[in-house]
N, CA, C and O of each residue as an XYZ file, in Angstrom:
436
protein
N     -65.213      5.783    -51.780
C     -64.156      5.192    -50.982
C     -64.309      3.679    -51.014
O     -65.408      3.167    -50.803
N     -63.232      2.962    -51.271
C     -63.270      1.510    -51.404
C     -63.336      0.834    -50.041
O     -62.849      1.360    -49.041
N     -63.945     -0.333    -50.029
C     -64.014     -1.129    -48.813
C     -62.648     -1.721    -48.483
O     -61.844     -1.987    -49.376
N     -62.402     -1.918    -47.233
C     -61.200     -2.616    -46.805
C     -61.374     -4.082    -47.176
O     -62.412     -4.672    -46.877
N     -60.389     -4.671    -47.816
C     -60.516     -6.064    -48.249
C     -60.544     -7.042    -47.077
O     -61.234     -8.061    -47.118
N     -59.781     -6.716    -46.028
C     -59.736     -7.610    -44.877
C     -61.112     -7.658    -44.219
O     -61.665     -6.624    -43.845
N     -61.652     -8.845    -44.083
C     -62.955     -9.017    -43.457
C     -64.120     -8.932    -44.415
O     -65.263     -9.152    -44.015
N     -63.856     -8.614    -45.686
C     -64.959     -8.540    -46.638
C     -65.246     -9.928    -47.197
O     -64.376    -10.799    -47.230
N     -66.472    -10.107    -47.629
C     -66.913    -11.382    -48.188
C     -67.374    -11.179    -49.614
O     -67.887    -10.119    -49.974
N     -67.187    -12.198    -50.413
C     -67.554    -12.162    -51.823
C     -68.983    -12.681    -51.969
O     -69.378    -13.631    -51.293
N     -69.750    -12.053    -52.853
C     -71.101    -12.511    -53.147
C     -71.380    -12.257    -54.627
O     -70.959    -11.242    -55.180
N     -72.086    -13.178    -55.254
C     -72.444    -13.045    -56.659
C     -73.954    -12.821    -56.728
O     -74.736    -13.629    -56.227
N     -74.350    -11.714    -57.355
C     -75.759    -11.377    -57.516
C     -76.023    -11.168    -58.996
O     -75.443    -10.275    -59.613
N     -76.887    -11.977    -59.561
C     -77.235    -11.897    -60.985
C     -76.001    -11.927    -61.881
O     -75.940    -11.207    -62.878
N     -75.015    -12.757    -61.530
C     -73.820    -12.931    -62.336
C     -72.736    -11.890    -62.125
O     -71.689    -11.968    -62.767
N     -72.948    -10.924    -61.255
C     -71.956     -9.883    -60.976
C     -71.369    -10.123    -59.592
O     -72.094    -10.424    -58.644
N     -70.049     -9.987    -59.485
C     -69.363    -10.232    -58.219
C     -69.246     -8.927    -57.429
O     -68.808     -7.901    -57.948
N     -69.649     -8.999    -56.163
C     -69.565     -7.870    -55.241
C     -68.789     -8.315    -54.005
O     -68.599     -9.508    -53.769
N     -68.345     -7.332    -53.222
C     -67.759     -7.593    -51.904
C     -68.585     -6.832    -50.888
O     -69.048     -5.723    -51.156
N     -68.772     -7.438    -49.705
C     -69.538     -6.773    -48.661
C     -68.894     -7.035    -47.314
O     -68.161     -8.009    -47.141
N     -69.175     -6.159    -46.365
C     -68.652     -6.347    -45.012
C     -69.404     -5.480    -44.018
O     -69.979     -4.446    -44.359
N     -69.377     -5.946    -42.772
C     -69.858     -5.151    -41.649
C     -68.731     -4.243    -41.212
O     -67.564     -4.503    -41.505
N     -69.073     -3.193    -40.522
C     -68.070     -2.283    -39.972
C     -67.193     -3.054    -38.981
O     -67.704     -3.841    -38.184
N     -65.901     -2.835    -39.027
C     -64.968     -3.536    -38.148
C     -65.181     -3.241    -36.676
O     -65.167     -4.148    -35.844
N     -65.378     -1.963    -36.358
C     -65.650     -1.556    -34.975
C     -67.065     -1.033    -34.905
O     -67.516     -0.306    -35.790
N     -67.754     -1.403    -33.859
C     -69.111     -0.902    -33.661
C     -69.093      0.587    -33.384
O     -68.124      1.111    -32.834
N     -70.146      1.262    -33.758
C     -70.307      2.626    -33.288
C     -70.794      2.534    -31.843
O     -71.252      1.479    -31.403
N     -70.697      3.607    -31.130
C     -71.152      3.629    -29.739
C     -72.635      3.252    -29.654
O     -73.038      2.471    -28.793
N     -73.437      3.816    -30.557
C     -74.868      3.554    -30.539
C     -75.213      2.118    -30.928
O     -76.168      1.548    -30.401
N     -74.445      1.530    -31.844
C     -74.666      0.121    -32.186
C     -74.292     -0.779    -31.017
O     -74.978     -1.764    -30.748
N     -73.219     -0.450    -30.329
C     -72.783     -1.239    -29.193
C     -73.809     -1.259    -28.075
O     -73.976     -2.271    -27.395
N     -74.500     -0.135    -27.885
C     -75.525     -0.047    -26.846
C     -76.916     -0.452    -27.355
O     -77.905     -0.327    -26.632
N     -76.985     -0.925    -28.573
C     -78.220     -1.375    -29.247
C     -79.213     -0.242    -29.483
O     -80.417     -0.482    -29.565
N     -78.723      0.983    -29.593
C     -79.592      2.124    -29.858
C     -79.783      2.362    -31.352
O     -80.739      3.028    -31.750
N     -78.902      1.837    -32.175
C     -79.041      2.000    -33.618
C     -78.813      0.648    -34.296
O     -78.133     -0.219    -33.747
N     -79.380      0.472    -35.483
C     -79.322     -0.830    -36.151
C     -77.977     -1.119    -36.825
O     -77.113     -0.252    -36.957
N     -77.853     -2.341    -37.229
C     -76.666     -2.842    -37.922
C     -76.637     -2.275    -39.347
O     -77.679     -2.092    -39.976
N     -75.438     -2.006    -39.836
C     -75.246     -1.543    -41.212
C     -74.167     -2.397    -41.875
O     -73.271     -2.920    -41.213
N     -74.275     -2.524    -43.193
C     -73.195     -3.157    -43.941
C     -73.000     -2.400    -45.247
O     -73.881     -1.672    -45.703
N     -71.822     -2.590    -45.838
C     -71.477     -1.893    -47.080
C     -71.193     -2.914    -48.170
O     -70.696     -4.009    -47.906
N     -71.516     -2.532    -49.396
C     -71.328     -3.403    -50.569
C     -70.680     -2.579    -51.668
O     -70.984     -1.397    -51.829
N     -69.779     -3.214    -52.431
C     -69.206     -2.557    -53.605
C     -68.939     -3.591    -54.687
O     -68.861     -4.789    -54.416
N     -68.800     -3.113    -55.910
C     -68.455     -3.973    -57.043
C     -67.056     -4.510    -56.807
O     -66.168     -3.751    -56.418
N     -66.836     -5.789    -57.032
C     -65.546     -6.405    -56.706
C     -64.422     -5.974    -57.639
O     -63.296     -5.764    -57.186
N     -64.702     -5.838    -58.928
C     -63.645     -5.542    -59.893
C     -63.445     -4.048    -60.131
O     -62.315     -3.593    -60.307
N     -64.530     -3.289    -60.139
C     -64.472     -1.859    -60.429
C     -65.194     -1.095    -59.332
O     -66.316     -0.633    -59.541
N     -64.568     -0.950    -58.155
C     -65.246     -0.242    -57.069
C     -65.539      1.198    -57.454
O     -64.673      1.918    -57.951
N     -66.747      1.591    -57.219
C     -67.152      2.966    -57.506
C     -68.011      3.459    -56.362
O     -67.512      3.741    -55.272
N     -69.293      3.559    -56.613
C     -70.252      4.015    -55.612
C     -70.524      2.886    -54.612
O     -70.933      1.795    -55.009
N     -70.304      3.137    -53.344
C     -70.522      2.141    -52.306
C     -71.984      2.158    -51.882
O     -72.587      3.222    -51.742
N     -72.543      0.985    -51.682
C     -73.897      0.839    -51.167
C     -73.813      0.656    -49.655
O     -73.122     -0.245    -49.180
N     -74.504      1.493    -48.901
C     -74.547      1.382    -47.443
C     -75.981      1.016    -47.065
O     -76.914      1.779    -47.311
N     -76.142     -0.165    -46.462
C     -77.468     -0.682    -46.121
C     -77.655     -0.642    -44.611
O     -76.840     -1.178    -43.860
N     -78.730     -0.005    -44.176
C     -79.115      0.012    -42.770
C     -80.200     -1.035    -42.593
O     -81.261     -0.945    -43.210
N     -79.938     -2.033    -41.746
C     -80.878     -3.124    -41.548
C     -81.878     -2.782    -40.452
O     -81.853     -1.688    -39.890
N     -82.749     -3.724    -40.162
C     -83.738     -3.503    -39.104
C     -83.453     -4.344    -37.863
O     -84.342     -4.556    -37.038
N     -82.219     -4.823    -37.729
C     -81.886     -5.620    -36.548
C     -80.592     -5.142    -35.900
O     -79.861     -4.325    -36.462
N     -80.328     -5.658    -34.728
C     -79.160     -5.265    -33.935
C     -77.874     -5.792    -34.544
O     -77.882     -6.766    -35.296
N     -76.770     -5.139    -34.212
C     -75.459     -5.627    -34.636
C     -75.142     -6.882    -33.826
O     -75.349     -6.893    -32.613
N     -74.645     -7.938    -34.471
C     -74.360     -9.193    -33.759
C     -73.339     -9.070    -32.626
O     -73.334     -9.901    -31.719
N     -72.486     -8.064    -32.659
C     -71.449     -7.917    -31.633
C     -71.776     -6.826    -30.618
O     -70.865     -6.218    -30.056
N     -73.051     -6.569    -30.375
C     -73.407     -5.485    -29.448
C     -72.885     -5.790    -28.047
O     -72.702     -6.950    -27.678
N     -72.649     -4.734    -27.275
C     -72.018     -4.850    -25.958
C     -72.996     -5.288    -24.878
O     -72.579     -5.776    -23.828
N     -74.265     -5.122    -25.118
C     -75.282     -5.420    -24.118
C     -75.537     -6.922    -24.016
O     -76.006     -7.409    -22.987
N     -75.238     -7.629    -25.050
C     -75.459     -9.073    -25.064
C     -76.829     -9.469    -25.567
O     -77.234    -10.624    -25.438
N     -77.542     -8.520    -26.138
C     -78.845     -8.854    -26.712
C     -78.632     -9.705    -27.952
O     -77.743     -9.441    -28.763
N     -79.455    -10.719    -28.082
C     -79.308    -11.639    -29.198
C     -79.688    -10.953    -30.507
O     -80.721    -10.292    -30.611
N     -78.842    -11.127    -31.478
C     -79.069    -10.575    -32.812
C     -78.640    -11.613    -33.828
O     -77.576    -12.218    -33.692
N     -79.439    -11.817    -34.822
C     -79.095    -12.781    -35.852
C     -77.986    -12.267    -36.745
O     -77.748    -11.061    -36.808
N     -77.312    -13.160    -37.429
C     -76.241    -12.744    -38.335
C     -76.801    -12.097    -39.600
O     -77.970    -12.285    -39.938
N     -75.970    -11.346    -40.282
C     -76.344    -10.806    -41.586
C     -76.104    -11.927    -42.592
O     -74.968    -12.353    -42.802
N     -77.167    -12.392    -43.203
C     -77.087    -13.524    -44.122
C     -76.787    -13.067    -45.549
O     -77.215    -11.989    -45.961
N     -76.050    -13.887    -46.301
C     -75.791    -13.547    -47.703
C     -77.080    -13.332    -48.507
O     -77.104    -12.513    -49.426
N     -78.134    -14.050    -48.172
C     -79.401    -13.859    -48.883
C     -79.957    -12.456    -48.645
O     -80.553    -11.867    -49.547
N     -79.769    -11.919    -47.445
C     -80.210    -10.552    -47.148
C     -79.371     -9.535    -47.916
O     -79.891     -8.532    -48.405
N     -78.085     -9.800    -48.016
C     -77.191     -8.912    -48.765
C     -77.584     -8.923    -50.240
O     -77.665     -7.867    -50.869
N     -77.827    -10.112    -50.795
C     -78.218    -10.224    -52.201
C     -79.532     -9.499    -52.467
O     -79.668     -8.818    -53.484
N     -80.497     -9.637    -51.569
C     -81.785     -8.954    -51.729
C     -81.601     -7.438    -51.680
O     -82.237     -6.715    -52.447
N     -80.744     -6.953    -50.795
C     -80.484     -5.513    -50.699
C     -79.806     -4.996    -51.960
O     -80.129     -3.909    -52.437
N     -78.872     -5.767    -52.502
C     -78.188     -5.368    -53.738
C     -79.195     -5.272    -54.884
O     -79.186     -4.302    -55.642
N     -80.061     -6.276    -55.010
C     -81.061     -6.251    -56.081
C     -82.005     -5.064    -55.942
O     -82.337     -4.415    -56.934
N     -82.436     -4.778    -54.720
C     -83.321     -3.637    -54.493
C     -82.614     -2.321    -54.814
O     -83.199     -1.442    -55.447
N     -81.368     -2.182    -54.383
C     -80.611     -0.959    -54.646
C     -80.393     -0.759    -56.151
O     -80.498      0.362    -56.650
N     -80.095     -1.824    -56.859
C     -79.934     -1.723    -58.312
C     -81.238     -1.264    -58.952
O     -81.233     -0.435    -59.862
N     -82.348     -1.802    -58.477
C     -83.665     -1.405    -58.988
C     -83.953      0.070    -58.684
O     -84.632      0.745    -59.459
N     -83.440      0.562    -57.563
C     -83.664      1.952    -57.150
C     -82.672      2.939    -57.771
O     -82.769      4.143    -57.534
N     -81.721      2.440    -58.561
C     -80.824      3.344    -59.268
C     -79.369      3.318    -58.842
O     -78.586      4.135    -59.328
N     -78.975      2.425    -57.964
C     -77.570      2.334    -57.564
C     -76.737      1.894    -58.767
O     -77.068      0.904    -59.421
N     -75.678      2.611    -59.058
C     -74.755      2.284    -60.152
C     -73.408      1.944    -59.513
O     -72.606      2.843    -59.262
N     -73.148      0.668    -59.247
C     -71.967      0.284    -58.469
C     -70.626      0.636    -59.079
O     -69.648      0.775    -58.344
N     -70.537      0.784    -60.391
C     -69.244      1.103    -61.003
C     -69.071      2.598    -61.266
O     -67.988      3.032    -61.659
N     -70.110      3.381    -61.059
C     -70.026      4.835    -61.268
C     -69.360      5.488    -60.062
O     -69.495      5.015    -58.933
N     -68.652      6.564    -60.309
C     -68.035      7.321    -59.216
C     -69.104      8.202    -58.576
O     -70.022      8.673    -59.248
N     -68.973      8.411    -57.298
C     -69.918      9.289    -56.626
C     -70.028      8.964    -55.153
O     -69.352      8.073    -54.640
N     -70.891      9.703    -54.486
C     -71.117      9.505    -53.059
C     -71.808      8.171    -52.820
O     -72.388      7.585    -53.734
N     -71.740      7.707    -51.600
C     -72.352      6.433    -51.237
C     -73.856      6.475    -51.477
O     -74.498      7.514    -51.319
N     -74.397      5.335    -51.860
C     -75.833      5.164    -52.058
C     -76.379      4.523    -50.793
O     -75.956      3.426    -50.429
N     -77.311      5.186    -50.117
C     -77.844      4.691    -48.847
C     -79.185      4.008    -49.066
O     -80.087      4.561    -49.696
N     -79.301      2.803    -48.538
C     -80.543      2.042    -48.590
C     -80.977      1.783    -47.154
O     -80.320      1.040    -46.424
N     -82.075      2.393    -46.758
C     -82.551      2.289    -45.383
C     -83.659      1.240    -45.300
O     -84.757      1.436    -45.821
N     -83.356      0.139    -44.645
C     -84.325     -0.929    -44.425
C     -84.594     -1.095    -42.930
O     -84.882     -2.195    -42.458
N     -84.496      0.008    -42.196
C     -84.601     -0.050    -40.740
C     -86.025      0.109    -40.221
O     -86.227      0.190    -39.010
N     -87.010      0.157    -41.101
C     -88.395      0.279    -40.640
C     -88.711     -0.886    -39.711
O     -88.490     -2.044    -40.064
N     -89.216     -0.588    -38.555
C     -89.535     -1.633    -37.585
C     -88.434     -1.900    -36.583
O     -88.592     -2.746    -35.703
N     -87.300     -1.180    -36.700
C     -86.221     -1.383    -35.744
C     -86.677     -0.903    -34.369
O     -87.166      0.217    -34.218
N     -86.510     -1.764    -33.377
C     -86.865     -1.413    -32.009
C     -85.680     -1.736    -31.116
O     -85.386     -2.910    -30.891
N     -84.989     -0.715    -30.597
C     -83.782     -0.955    -29.802
C     -84.039     -1.724    -28.520
O     -83.100     -2.276    -27.945
N     -85.245     -1.779    -28.065
C     -85.528     -2.463    -26.802
C     -85.794     -3.951    -26.994
O     -86.028     -4.657    -26.013
N     -85.764     -4.448    -28.228
C     -86.023     -5.878    -28.484
C     -85.018     -6.738    -27.804
O     -85.080     -7.963    -27.910
């Protein structure tokens, strides 16, 4: 399934153009800071398999008001490189590729 273009950002990793975005609406658990922030990445020209990355920090728009840093383009680029190394094929058709980087997530932070 392709990403919604509205709200997505362009990023170039190793000469390849991708688009990435955070979920438009928080999940209930993200809003209450019970689950970590996630973002999705896809190939910009030939969307195929979507990369879904689970981070180890809170969503910046959580309802509780707990401070959370923004998702930086450098973090997105690092996740893309790691996923490619782990076998993600962004132009191939198929189910989403999940990359879990939530080790160390503590909802009470």
